[in-house]
C-alpha positions as CSV (number, residue, x, y, z in Angstrom):
1,M,0.2,-0.1,-0.2
2,A,1.3,3.8,-0.4
3,R,2.4,5.9,2.4
4,E,0.2,8.2,4.1
5,I,2.4,10.7,6.0
6,V,1.3,14.3,7.0
7,A,5.1,16.6,4.9
8,H,3.6,20.0,6.0
9,K,1.5,22.0,7.8
10,S,-1.4,22.2,5.2
11,Y,-1.8,18.9,3.4
12,Q,-1.8,15.1,3.6
13,T,1.0,13.2,1.4
14,I,-0.2,10.0,-0.4
15,V,3.0,8.7,-2.0
16,G,3.8,5.6,-4.4
17,S,6.1,4.6,-6.1
18,A,7.7,1.3,-8.5
19,P,8.0,-1.2,-7.9
20,A,5.9,-0.6,-4.7
21,N,7.7,-3.3,-2.3
22,G,8.5,-0.9,0.5
23,A,11.5,0.0,-1.7
24,E,11.8,2.9,-3.2
25,P,13.7,2.0,-7.2
26,E,17.4,2.9,-7.9
27,G,17.8,6.6,-8.4
28,V,14.4,7.5,-6.3
29,Y,14.3,9.2,-3.3
30,I,11.2,9.8,-1.0
31,L,12.0,12.1,2.4
32,D,8.9,11.8,4.9
33,T,8.8,13.0,7.9
34,N,5.8,12.9,10.9
35,D,7.3,15.8,12.2
36,T,5.0,18.8,13.3
37,A,7.6,21.0,13.2
38,N,9.2,20.8,10.1
39,F,6.1,20.5,7.1
40,F,8.5,19.4,4.7
41,G,8.2,16.7,1.8
42,L,11.6,15.6,-0.8
43,F,11.0,13.8,-3.6
44,V,13.8,13.3,-5.9
45,I,13.8,11.1,-9.2
46,Y,16.9,10.9,-11.1
47,N,17.0,9.0,-14.6
48,G,20.8,8.2,-15.7
49,D,23.5,5.6,-15.4
50,R,23.3,3.7,-12.0
51,T,26.7,5.2,-10.7
52,R,25.5,8.4,-11.3
53,A,21.8,8.5,-9.6
54,Q,23.3,7.1,-7.0
55,F,25.5,9.7,-6.4
56,A,22.9,12.5,-7.2
57,V,20.4,10.5,-4.6
58,E,22.8,10.2,-2.0
59,H,23.8,14.0,-1.8
60,L,20.3,15.5,-1.8
61,R,19.4,13.3,1.2
62,R,22.6,13.7,3.2
63,R,21.8,17.9,2.3
64,F,18.5,18.2,3.0
65,S,18.8,15.5,5.9
66,A,19.9,18.3,8.3
67,Y,16.9,20.0,7.7
68,C,14.2,17.3,8.4
69,D,16.1,16.6,11.7
70,V,13.6,16.4,14.1
71,F,16.3,17.6,17.3
72,Q,17.6,20.5,14.5
73,N,14.1,22.2,14.2
74,R,14.9,24.0,11.4
75,D,12.9,25.6,9.4
76,I,13.0,26.9,5.5
77,A,13.0,31.1,5.3
78,K,13.1,30.9,1.8
79,P,12.5,27.9,0.1
80,R,12.5,28.4,-3.6
81,V,15.7,29.7,-3.4
82,F,17.1,27.1,-1.0
83,F,16.0,24.5,-3.2
84,Q,17.8,26.1,-6.2
85,E,20.8,26.1,-4.3
86,L,20.9,22.5,-3.2
87,L,20.2,21.5,-6.9
88,T,22.7,23.6,-8.0
89,D,25.3,21.9,-5.2
90,M,24.5,18.3,-6.5
91,L,25.4,19.2,-10.3
92,R,28.4,21.3,-9.1
93,E,29.7,18.2,-6.9
94,M,28.7,15.5,-9.9
95,Q,31.0,17.2,-12.0
96,K,33.7,17.7,-9.0
97,N,33.5,14.3,-8.6
98,G,33.8,13.2,-12.4
99,M,29.7,12.4,-12.2
100,E,29.0,15.1,-14.8
101,P,25.3,14.0,-16.3
102,A,25.0,12.4,-19.7
103,D,23.5,13.7,-22.8
104,G,20.3,12.0,-22.0
105,D,20.3,12.3,-18.5
106,S,17.6,13.7,-16.5
107,M,16.5,14.8,-13.0
108,A,12.7,15.8,-11.3
109,A,12.8,16.8,-7.3
110,V,9.6,18.2,-5.5
111,L,9.7,20.2,-2.6
112,L,6.6,20.3,-0.6
113,K,6.5,22.9,2.0
114,E,3.1,23.7,3.8
115,G,1.2,25.3,0.6
116,R,3.4,24.9,-1.2
117,A,5.3,22.7,-4.7
118,I,9.4,24.0,-5.3
119,I,9.3,21.7,-8.8
120,G,13.2,21.5,-10.2
121,R,14.1,19.3,-13.3
122,L,16.9,19.1,-15.8
123,R,16.5,18.3,-19.6
124,N,12.8,18.4,-19.2
125,C,12.5,15.0,-17.4
126,P,9.1,14.0,-17.3
127,I,6.7,16.2,-14.6
128,F,3.0,15.5,-15.1
129,Y,0.9,17.7,-12.9
130,L,-2.8,16.3,-12.6
131,R,-5.7,19.0,-10.8
132,D,-9.9,19.3,-10.7
133,H,-8.7,15.9,-13.6
134,K,-7.1,18.3,-15.4
135,Y,-3.1,18.6,-16.4
136,R,-1.5,22.2,-15.2
137,N,1.6,23.6,-17.2
138,V,4.0,23.9,-14.6
139,F,6.7,25.1,-16.4
140,P,6.2,28.3,-18.8
141,S,7.7,25.6,-21.9
142,A,8.6,22.7,-22.9
143,G,12.2,24.1,-23.1
144,S,15.0,23.3,-25.2
145,G,16.2,19.7,-23.7
146,S,19.5,21.2,-22.5
147,G,21.6,20.8,-19.3
148,K,19.6,23.7,-18.4
149,L,17.8,23.5,-14.5
150,E,14.5,25.0,-14.3
151,V,13.0,25.5,-10.6
152,T,9.4,26.7,-10.4
153,S,7.2,27.4,-7.3
154,V,3.2,26.2,-7.3
155,T,0.1,26.1,-4.8
156,V,-1.0,22.9,-4.4
157,S,-4.6,22.3,-4.1
158,N,-6.9,19.9,-2.4
159,N,-6.9,16.3,-5.0
160,D,-3.8,17.6,-6.7
161,M,-1.4,14.6,-8.0
162,I,2.3,15.1,-9.8
163,L,4.2,11.9,-11.1
164,L,7.5,11.8,-11.9
165,C,9.3,9.1,-13.8
166,S,11.5,8.3,-16.2
167,Q,11.4,9.3,-19.7
168,D,11.0,6.2,-21.0
169,M,8.3,4.8,-19.2
170,V,5.6,7.7,-21.7
171,R,7.3,7.3,-24.4
172,R,4.7,5.4,-25.9
173,I,2.5,6.7,-23.4
174,T,-0.6,9.6,-24.2
175,K,-0.8,11.9,-22.0
176,Q,-4.1,11.0,-22.0
177,E,-4.0,7.1,-21.2
178,L,-1.5,8.6,-18.1
179,R,-3.8,10.4,-17.3
180,S,-6.9,8.1,-17.2
181,L,-4.1,5.5,-15.0
182,I,-3.4,8.3,-12.4
183,L,-7.3,8.7,-12.1
184,S,-8.6,5.5,-11.6
185,K,-6.4,3.9,-9.4
186,S,-6.6,5.1,-5.6
187,D,-3.5,3.2,-3.9
188,P,-0.6,5.1,-5.6
189,D,1.1,2.2,-5.6
190,E,-1.2,0.4,-8.3
191,A,-0.9,3.2,-10.2
192,C,2.9,3.7,-10.4
193,A,2.4,-0.4,-11.0
194,R,0.0,0.0,-13.6
195,I,2.0,2.7,-16.2
196,T,4.9,0.8,-15.5
197,E,2.6,-2.5,-17.2
198,L,1.5,-0.9,-19.9
199,A,5.6,1.1,-20.2
200,N,6.9,-2.7,-20.9
201,R,3.8,-3.5,-23.3
202,Y,4.7,-1.3,-25.5
203,E,8.4,-1.6,-24.9
204,E,10.6,-3.3,-22.4
205,V,11.6,-0.1,-19.5
206,K,15.1,-1.1,-17.8
207,A,14.6,0.4,-14.8
208,P,11.6,1.9,-14.2
209,R,11.9,5.4,-12.0
210,I,8.5,6.3,-11.5
211,V,7.2,8.8,-8.6
212,L,3.5,9.7,-7.9
213,M,2.3,12.3,-5.4
214,G,-1.5,12.9,-4.1
215,L,-2.2,15.8,-2.4
216,K,-5.1,15.7,0.8
217,R,-5.6,18.7,2.6
218,N,-5.5,18.3,6.3
219,R,-8.7,18.5,8.9
220,E,-7.9,21.4,10.6
221,E,-6.6,22.9,7.2
222,S,-10.2,23.0,6.2
223,K,-11.1,24.0,9.2
224,A,-9.4,27.3,8.9
225,L,-10.8,28.1,5.6
226,L,-14.4,28.2,6.7
227,N,-13.7,31.8,7.4
228,T,-12.1,32.5,4.0
229,R,-15.5,30.6,2.5
230,N,-17.9,32.8,4.4
231,I,-15.7,36.0,2.4
232,G,-16.5,34.5,-0.4
233,L,-20.3,33.7,0.7
234,L,-20.9,37.5,0.5
235,A,-18.6,38.5,-2.2
236,G,-20.9,36.1,-4.2
237,I,-24.4,37.8,-2.8
238,A,-22.8,40.7,-3.9
239,L,-21.9,40.0,-7.6
240,L,-26.0,39.0,-7.6
241,I,-26.8,42.3,-6.8
242,L,-24.8,43.9,-8.9
243,G,-26.1,42.0,-12.0
244,L,-29.5,42.7,-10.9
245,V,-29.3,46.1,-11.3
246,F,-27.0,45.9,-14.7
247,W,-29.3,43.4,-16.3
248,R,-30.2,44.8,-19.5
249,E,-26.4,45.6,-20.7
250,I,-25.4,42.3,-19.3
251,S,-28.1,40.5,-21.5
252,G,-27.4,42.6,-24.8
253,F,-23.8,41.2,-25.0
254,V,-24.9,37.9,-23.8
255,Q,-27.5,37.7,-26.6
256,H,-24.1,39.2,-28.6
257,S,-22.3,36.6,-28.1
258,L,-23.8,34.0,-28.2
259,K,-25.1,34.9,-31.7
260,S,-21.8,35.5,-33.3
261,R,-20.8,31.6,-31.6
262,I,-23.3,30.2,-33.8
263,V,-23.0,31.7,-36.6
264,S,-19.3,30.8,-36.1
265,K,-20.0,27.3,-35.6
266,I,-22.5,26.9,-38.6
267,Q,-19.6,27.8,-40.9
268,N,-17.0,25.4,-39.2
269,M,-19.9,22.2,-39.9
270,S,-19.9,23.8,-43.4
271,E,-16.2,23.7,-43.8
272,S,-16.1,20.0,-42.0
273,L,-18.3,18.3,-44.5
274,G,-16.7,19.9,-47.7
275,G,-16.8,23.2,-48.1
276,G,-20.0,23.0,-49.8
277,G,-18.7,20.9,-52.2
278,D,-19.6,17.7,-54.8
279,K,-19.6,14.7,-52.9
280,R,-20.6,11.6,-53.5
281,S,-22.8,11.3,-50.4
282,G,-22.2,13.4,-47.0
283,A,-23.0,12.5,-43.4
284,D,-26.6,12.6,-44.2
285,S,-27.0,10.1,-46.9
286,P,-29.0,6.5,-46.1
287,M,-25.4,5.1,-47.1
288,Y,-23.8,5.8,-43.6
289,E,-26.8,3.9,-41.4
290,F,-25.3,2.1,-38.5
291,E,-26.1,-1.0,-37.6
292,T,-25.3,-2.8,-33.8
293,L,-24.5,-6.4,-35.4
294,F,-23.4,-7.7,-31.2
295,D,-22.1,-6.2,-28.4
296,G,-21.1,-7.6,-24.8
297,L,-17.5,-8.1,-25.6
298,A,-14.6,-6.8,-23.4
299,V,-12.6,-4.4,-25.1
300,P,-13.1,-6.2,-28.8
301,Y,-10.4,-4.6,-30.9
302,D,-9.9,-5.4,-34.8
303,I,-12.0,-8.0,-36.7
304,A,-12.0,-9.8,-39.5
305,V,-15.1,-11.2,-42.3
306,S,-15.6,-14.3,-44.1
307,R,-16.7,-15.1,-47.7
308,D,-19.5,-16.8,-46.0
309,E,-19.8,-13.7,-43.1
310,V,-18.6,-15.7,-40.3
311,Y,-17.2,-12.6,-38.1
312,F,-14.0,-13.3,-36.2
313,V,-13.3,-10.7,-33.5
314,V,-9.7,-10.2,-31.5
315,D,-11.2,-9.5,-27.8
316,D,-7.5,-7.7,-26.5
317,K,-8.8,-7.6,-22.7
318,E,-9.7,-11.4,-22.5
319,S,-7.1,-12.3,-24.9
320,Q,-8.5,-14.7,-27.5
321,I,-10.2,-15.0,-30.5
322,I,-14.2,-14.7,-30.8
323,R,-16.4,-16.8,-33.5
324,F,-20.0,-15.4,-34.3
325,D,-21.9,-17.1,-36.9
326,P,-25.0,-14.6,-38.0
327,S,-27.0,-17.4,-39.4
328,D,-27.2,-19.6,-36.0
329,K,-26.4,-16.6,-33.9
330,K,-23.4,-18.8,-31.8
331,M,-20.2,-17.6,-30.6
332,T,-17.8,-19.6,-29.9
333,L,-13.8,-19.0,-29.2
334,V,-11.2,-20.7,-32.2
335,G,-7.9,-22.4,-31.6
336,N,-7.5,-24.6,-27.9
337,G,-5.1,-23.1,-25.4
338,L,-3.4,-20.0,-27.6
339,D,-1.2,-18.3,-25.8
340,L,-2.4,-14.9,-26.7
341,Q,-1.2,-11.9,-24.2
342,F,-2.8,-8.4,-26.0
343,P,-3.7,-9.6,-29.8
344,T,-5.1,-6.5,-31.5
345,G,-5.2,-7.1,-35.6
346,I,-6.6,-9.7,-37.5
347,E,-7.2,-10.9,-41.1
348,I,-8.3,-13.5,-43.3
349,I,-6.9,-14.9,-46.3
350,G,-8.7,-18.8,-47.3
351,N,-9.6,-20.6,-44.2
352,N,-6.8,-19.4,-42.6
353,L,-6.3,-16.6,-39.9
354,Y,-3.7,-14.4,-39.1
355,I,-3.0,-12.7,-35.7
356,T,-1.4,-10.0,-34.6
357,D,0.4,-10.7,-30.3
358,F,2.1,-8.3,-28.0
359,K,3.7,-10.6,-25.2
360,S,6.2,-9.4,-22.9
361,T,8.1,-12.8,-23.3
362,A,7.8,-12.6,-27.0
363,N,6.0,-10.1,-30.5
364,Q,4.4,-12.4,-33.1
365,V,2.1,-13.1,-35.9
366,L,0.3,-16.1,-35.6
367,I,-0.9,-18.5,-38.5
368,I,-4.4,-19.8,-37.7
369,K,-5.2,-23.1,-39.4
370,A,-9.7,-23.4,-40.4
371,D,-9.1,-26.4,-37.2
372,G,-8.4,-23.9,-34.6
373,T,-4.2,-25.1,-34.5
374,V,-1.5,-22.3,-35.1
375,G,0.4,-22.9,-38.6
376,K,3.1,-20.7,-38.5
377,T,4.2,-18.2,-35.8
378,I,5.9,-15.4,-36.9
379,K,8.8,-13.2,-34.0
380,A,11.3,-12.8,-36.2
381,V,13.1,-12.9,-39.5
382,D,16.4,-14.0,-39.6
383,K,17.3,-11.0,-42.5
384,P,20.0,-8.5,-41.9
385,G,18.4,-5.6,-40.6
386,V,15.5,-6.7,-39.5
387,G,15.5,-8.9,-36.9
388,S,12.8,-9.7,-34.0
389,L,9.1,-7.5,-34.2
390,R,8.7,-5.3,-31.5
391,N,4.9,-4.7,-30.9
392,P,2.9,-5.8,-34.2
393,K,-0.3,-3.9,-33.6
394,A,-2.6,-4.3,-37.3
395,I,-2.2,-5.8,-40.5
396,A,-3.9,-6.2,-43.6
397,A,-3.9,-7.9,-46.4
398,D,-3.5,-6.9,-50.6
399,A,-5.4,-8.5,-53.6
400,D,-2.1,-11.5,-53.8
401,S,-2.8,-12.3,-50.9
402,N,0.2,-11.0,-49.6
403,I,0.0,-9.7,-45.3
404,W,1.5,-6.8,-44.4
405,V,2.1,-6.2,-40.4
406,A,2.4,-2.9,-38.6
407,D,5.6,-3.4,-36.3
408,R,4.9,-0.4,-34.1
409,T,7.7,0.1,-32.0
410,N,10.3,-0.7,-34.3
411,N,8.0,2.3,-36.8
412,R,8.1,-0.2,-40.1
413,I,5.8,-1.7,-42.0
414,L,6.8,-5.8,-43.2
415,K,5.2,-7.8,-46.0
416,F,5.1,-11.6,-45.8
417,N,3.9,-14.0,-48.7
418,M,0.3,-16.1,-47.1
419,H,2.5,-18.4,-46.3
420,G,4.1,-16.1,-43.7
421,D,7.8,-15.9,-46.3
422,Y,8.8,-12.7,-45.1
423,I,9.1,-10.6,-48.9
424,G,10.7,-6.6,-47.6
425,K,9.9,-4.0,-45.1
426,V,9.0,0.2,-45.4
427,Q,10.8,1.9,-42.7
428,C,9.1,4.9,-41.8
429,S,10.7,8.2,-40.9
430,A,9.9,10.3,-38.2
431,A,7.7,12.5,-40.1
432,F,5.1,8.8,-39.8
433,S,5.7,7.3,-36.3
434,S,4.2,4.5,-34.8
435,P,2.2,2.5,-37.3
436,N,-1.5,2.0,-35.7
437,G,-3.5,0.7,-38.6
438,L,-3.2,-0.9,-42.4
439,A,-5.3,-1.4,-45.5
440,A,-5.0,-2.4,-48.8
441,G,-6.6,-0.6,-51.2
442,P,-7.0,-0.6,-55.4
443,E,-4.2,-0.4,-57.5
444,G,-1.8,-2.3,-55.2
445,R,-2.0,1.1,-52.4
446,V,-1.5,-0.2,-48.7
447,F,-2.5,2.7,-47.0
448,A,-1.6,3.7,-42.8
449,T,-2.5,5.7,-39.6
450,F,-0.1,6.8,-37.6
451,K,-1.0,6.8,-34.0
452,D,2.7,9.6,-32.3
453,T,1.9,11.8,-35.9
454,N,-2.0,11.8,-35.8
455,N,-1.8,11.5,-39.7
456,V,-2.8,9.3,-42.8
457,A,0.1,8.0,-44.8
458,V,0.2,5.2,-48.0
459,I,2.7,2.6,-49.3
460,E,2.7,3.3,-53.2
461,K,3.8,0.1,-55.5
462,N,7.0,0.9,-55.9
463,G,7.3,1.3,-52.3
464,A,7.5,4.9,-51.6
465,L,5.9,6.0,-48.6
466,K,3.9,9.2,-48.7
467,E,1.4,11.6,-46.6
468,F,-2.3,11.0,-48.0
469,K,-3.9,14.5,-46.7
470,I,-7.4,14.4,-45.8
471,H,-8.8,17.7,-46.1
472,S,-11.9,20.1,-45.9
473,G,-12.5,22.5,-48.3
474,E,-10.7,23.3,-51.7
475,G,-8.1,25.0,-53.0
476,A,-7.6,29.1,-50.6
477,N,-10.9,27.2,-48.2
478,A,-9.0,23.5,-47.5
479,R,-8.5,22.6,-44.3
480,P,-6.4,19.7,-43.3
481,V,-8.3,17.1,-40.3
482,T,-6.6,17.2,-36.9
483,F,-6.3,13.5,-36.4
484,D,-6.0,12.2,-32.5
485,Q,-4.3,8.8,-32.3
486,P,-6.1,7.3,-35.8
487,S,-6.0,3.5,-34.9
488,G,-8.0,1.0,-38.0
489,I,-8.4,2.6,-41.2
490,A,-10.2,0.9,-44.4
491,V,-10.2,1.6,-48.1
492,D,-13.5,0.7,-50.7
493,R,-12.8,-0.8,-53.8
494,K,-13.7,3.2,-55.8
495,G,-10.6,4.3,-52.7
496,F,-12.7,5.9,-50.7
497,V,-10.7,6.0,-47.4
498,Y,-12.2,5.3,-44.1
499,V,-10.4,6.0,-40.7
500,A,-10.8,5.8,-37.0
501,D,-10.0,8.7,-35.4
502,R,-10.1,7.0,-32.0
503,Q,-9.6,9.5,-29.2
504,N,-12.0,12.4,-31.2
505,N,-15.2,9.1,-30.9
506,R,-16.1,9.5,-34.8
507,I,-15.1,8.0,-38.5
508,V,-13.5,10.2,-40.9
509,V,-14.3,9.5,-44.7
510,S,-13.1,10.8,-47.3
511,D,-12.9,10.7,-51.4
512,P,-9.8,9.5,-53.1
513,R,-8.3,12.8,-53.7
514,G,-8.4,12.8,-49.7
515,R,-11.1,15.5,-49.7
516,V,-13.7,15.0,-47.1
517,D,-16.9,13.4,-47.6
518,A,-19.0,13.2,-43.5
519,I,-18.0,12.8,-40.9
520,L,-19.6,10.4,-38.5
521,D,-19.4,11.3,-35.0
522,K,-22.1,10.6,-32.1
523,S,-24.2,12.9,-34.0
524,R,-24.5,10.1,-36.7
525,N,-24.1,6.7,-33.9
526,R,-25.0,7.6,-30.6
527,D,-23.1,5.4,-29.1
528,F,-19.4,7.2,-30.5
529,A,-20.6,9.8,-27.3
530,T,-19.1,6.9,-25.0
531,Y,-17.5,4.1,-27.7
532,M,-14.3,4.6,-28.9
533,P,-13.7,3.2,-33.2
534,F,-10.4,0.9,-32.8
535,G,-11.2,-1.5,-35.7
536,L,-12.4,-1.2,-39.2
537,K,-12.7,-3.6,-41.8
538,L,-14.5,-4.5,-45.1
539,G,-16.6,-7.1,-45.9
540,P,-15.8,-9.5,-48.6
541,K,-18.3,-8.3,-51.2
542,G,-17.1,-4.7,-50.2
543,K,-20.5,-4.2,-50.0
544,Y,-20.3,-3.5,-46.1
545,L,-17.8,-1.0,-43.7
546,Y,-17.4,-3.4,-40.7
547,I,-17.1,-1.4,-37.4
548,V,-15.0,-2.7,-33.9
549,G,-15.7,-0.1,-30.9
550,S,-14.9,0.0,-27.4
551,A,-15.4,1.8,-24.1
552,A,-12.5,1.7,-22.6
553,L,-8.7,0.9,-23.4
554,S,-7.6,-3.4,-22.1
555,Y,-5.6,-1.7,-19.9
556,D,-7.4,1.1,-18.4
557,S,-8.3,0.2,-14.4
558,T,-12.4,0.7,-15.3
559,C,-11.8,-2.7,-17.2
560,Q,-10.8,-4.4,-13.9
561,F,-12.9,-2.9,-11.1
562,E,-16.0,-2.1,-13.0
563,A,-16.7,-3.9,-15.4
564,D,-19.9,-2.1,-16.9
565,K,-17.3,1.0,-18.2
566,C,-15.4,-1.9,-20.1
567,R,-17.4,-3.0,-22.9
568,G,-17.4,-3.2,-27.0
569,K,-19.5,-4.0,-29.4
570,I,-19.5,-4.0,-33.3
571,W,-22.1,-2.6,-36.1
572,R,-22.4,-2.8,-39.3
573,M,-22.4,0.2,-42.2
574,R,-23.9,0.8,-45.5
575,I,-21.2,1.9,-48.5
576,E,-22.4,0.7,-51.4
């Protein structure tokens, strides 16, 4: 369990770290004190070489311990100045002893003193500050990443959360995912453990370093606030009286403001639908009608549909493949004891299923035969410059029955034949980071979505990778569509592109030139108010688009403790 201590006069501090075994990880220092005369708490994390981390943390511990010794009863008159000098002295001593921080090192430290947090960092060490469930920008800018030491001071509030961690812990985790994990756990130790688990899912973290602090106002301090609240109540009454006196002027201003906002909203809606130009159909077409096929799944991630309209769904949370036959409404599991951990992609060629699966022990692509047995497992390619797969995320089959795999952590897309023999790869640049979805289109082109750079690209038949820009309007009125972690993608035989814009809870449809044809959000499918679209797949005859959605992510704690929030659905939408 997390440690609850009175680290300073106004607040209790609930502290968590990973591993949660009572001992802090190397390079992490947590100083707690119950001394009512010294209201201090010090939290330090140093990311870098083990020897340098130990030296830095030990130096800070020695220097700071005197100020928290109950027998010396010292206080800090100017906490921010003291803290800056303390950290500067640490860097000076490191340089003097041949321990100067390397280019890849970073550090963060927090000094809690009564109702303030003095925060220091070196080289943009990750610091996440949550207030009222929203991120607070502690430093004015992201910084340059140089060796410059930054120190700032903020006033803390009840239920604030502060997270310090190593860069590799959050390299592949988005701020939304991190926020969900922090807020979903009442015990910070459990939250740290879940963040570490998720970080290892994307890429093994060799030296996990993480500290999470939660602030709770002391009861005595809360009582002292009553007088302040009484003053606030009187001020509110005074404002109400002023509002009644000047009601006519205020109402006129509000009406004018609302009118302007409504006009602006109508203009934006017009732009999102392609600027009023010639479109195939638009969002209001009966073609874009959602039909719920079935629900009750946990976290479905992708779907494949056979020629006889049998559905195969990968359930990421339950680590299983589900077979659903609409003709008899029967749902069964594929395979007998398949060793899956995080299956996220599925494709079908003939009677074989192709599954992408992330495992902590091995990343793999499985070829499942008709009888449910594993025909072949691809974990690595014995070719120069290829090697092991790392978080294979999505999979797609082209017209020649070749298999394309989004090898996400390696930031590349691999190509195999239907037997699992390696053909080649497309290495993605920094402009296209973390391939997240794949779809084969007409004329031998393959389309991909990218999670980190929030864009869409196409692999031409000659192997060239270029951006597929989706926009509304034309010419000078053209505006790019902003994606947030696009996931699944599909391309129909006419070249129309469908993108699952996951975090925006919508599907964006564009024509073959990239112009928006429709934006299908909660106004078109009410389920998108709570469900995120994950996987998209065309049916075998090309008439229907199948959509896989979930209300939560598999690693979200709601899936573990609030089963009603961990649910998924499959929809079908006619596109021809």
